[in-house]
N, C-alpha and C positions, 0 to 999 in steps of 0.2 A: 504494500500500500504506500509506504514512504517513497519508494522509487517512482511510482505513478504520479504522486503529488509533485515531486521534483521535476518530472517531465512536463507537467501541466502548468506549472507556475508562470513561466515566461509567456507562453502563448495565451494563457488566460489573462494575464496582466495587459497584454497588447489588445486583446478583445475588449476588455473593460475600458482601457485608455482611449480606444477609438470611439467609444460611446459617451465618454465623460470629458469635459473640457479641461479639467485640472489633473495634473500628474499626481498630486498628493491625494486627491479624492480617489483616483484610480487605484493607487496603492492601498488606501484604506479599504476600498470596496473589495479588492482582491483578497486582502487579509480576512475581511468579513465572510467572503465566500468560503474560504478554507476553514474558518471557525464554524460556520454553519455545517460544512461537510463533516467536520469532526464530531459535531453534536447529532448528526443524522445517523440513521441505521444503514450506513454505506456497505456493510457486510453482505446485505441481501441484494445489492445492486449488481447487475451483470455488467453494465457498461459505465464505468466510473467517469470517463470523459464526458459522456452525454449528460450524466447526472450533475457534474460540476458546472457545465455550461447552462443547464437549466437553472441551477441555483444562482449563477451569475446573472442571467437574464432577469430573474425575479428580484435580485438584489439591486440591480440598476433601476428597475421599474420602481421599487420602493424608494430609492434615492431621489428620483425625480418627483415622486408623489410628495415626499417630505419638502422638497425644494419648492414645489408649486404652492403648497399651503403657506409657506413662508412668504413667497412673492405676492400671493393673493392678499395677504394681510397688509403688505406695503401698498399695494395698488388701491386699497380702499381709502387711503388718505388722499385727499384732493389737493392738487397744487395748481396754482394759476401762473403758468409759464407761457401761455399762448402768445401774448404780445412780445415778450422777450424772445421767444422761439422764432417768431417771424422776423424780428430785427436781426437776430444772429444769422439766420439763413440768408437774408438779403446782403448783409455785410460780407459774409464768406463767399457768396456768389460773385461778388465784385473781383475777388482775387483768383477765381478759377482760371481766368485767362492767362495770368502769369505762370500758374502752375502747369497749364497745358503746354505753354511755350517751352517748359523744361523737359517735356517728354521727348523720347526718341521720335524721329520723323515718321516712322511707320505707324505710330499711335496718334501723333499730333493732329493730322488732318481728320482722321476718323473721329477722334474725341471732340474736335471742334464742331464737326457736323452733328454728332450725337448729343453732346452736353450743352453746347452754346447755342446751336441753331435748331435744336429739337427735331432733327431729321430722323425719320424712322430707320431702323437697321436695314430693312428691305430696300428702302430708297438709297441708302448709302451704298449698299452692294451694287445696285444698278448704276449709280453715278460713277463709282470708282471701278466698275467692271470687275468686281470681285465676287467670289463665292459667298453666299449669305452666311454659311456656317463659319467661314473665316472671319467675316466682319463681326459676327457675334462674339467669337472667342477673343478677337483683338480688342473689342470694346470692354469685355470682362477684364482682360489683362491690363488694358489702359486705365480702367477704373481702379484696379488694385494699385498700379503705379502712382496714380493721382492721389489715392488715399495715403500712400507712403510719403509722398511729397508734403501733403498737408500735415501729417503727423510729425514730420521733421520740424515743421515750423509752428504748428499750433497745437494746443491742447483743446480738443473738442469734447464738450459734454453733451451726450446724447440722451434723449428720452426714449419712450416706448416706440417701437417700430422704426428706429433709426432717426427720429426727428432731432434736429439740432436745438439744444436749449441755450447753450452759450459757448463761447470759445475764448481762449486767451492765447495771445501770441507769445511764443518763447523768446527769451531775451537774445539768444544766440542765432536767431533767424536771419537769413540773408535779406538785406534790404530790398532786393529785387522781388522777393516773394512776400513782401510785407502786405498784410491785410489791412493795415491802418491807412487812413486817408492822408 
């Protein structure tokens, strides 16, 4: 039994880690799975591996249920950020142009069309004579690169569903990427 557990630990940890955002939580949940396994009647189980993964799946489900209750309690508190949220979004949208200019050329034109001119991805593909799937993936990668540029320069505080509540420019931010007027 000990030998089977040793073989299962790393794959199980990776399984849990893939489903949980935090490495520490994944380690805790993996330990909890083995604790539950030790308390169960595993001697009567034919396939220990299957049994362990079933326990892991249920443990992860319990983890998210507990987390959901915690977050629901927080969401009941009402905040009035609507006006600030709108102002922060408008202010940040002013500096998107300078960040797009920082992108490599292969993303710059696509992101300008997509994010600044609100051109649909299908229309971008037609205009640039590119495959639609290629345009979609370049926009996704471009957004990721744009987010990285923003995070190098600004601390952005987000609300539910990604809405921007406020932002603060970092002191060491390049003046060319400044979001201040």
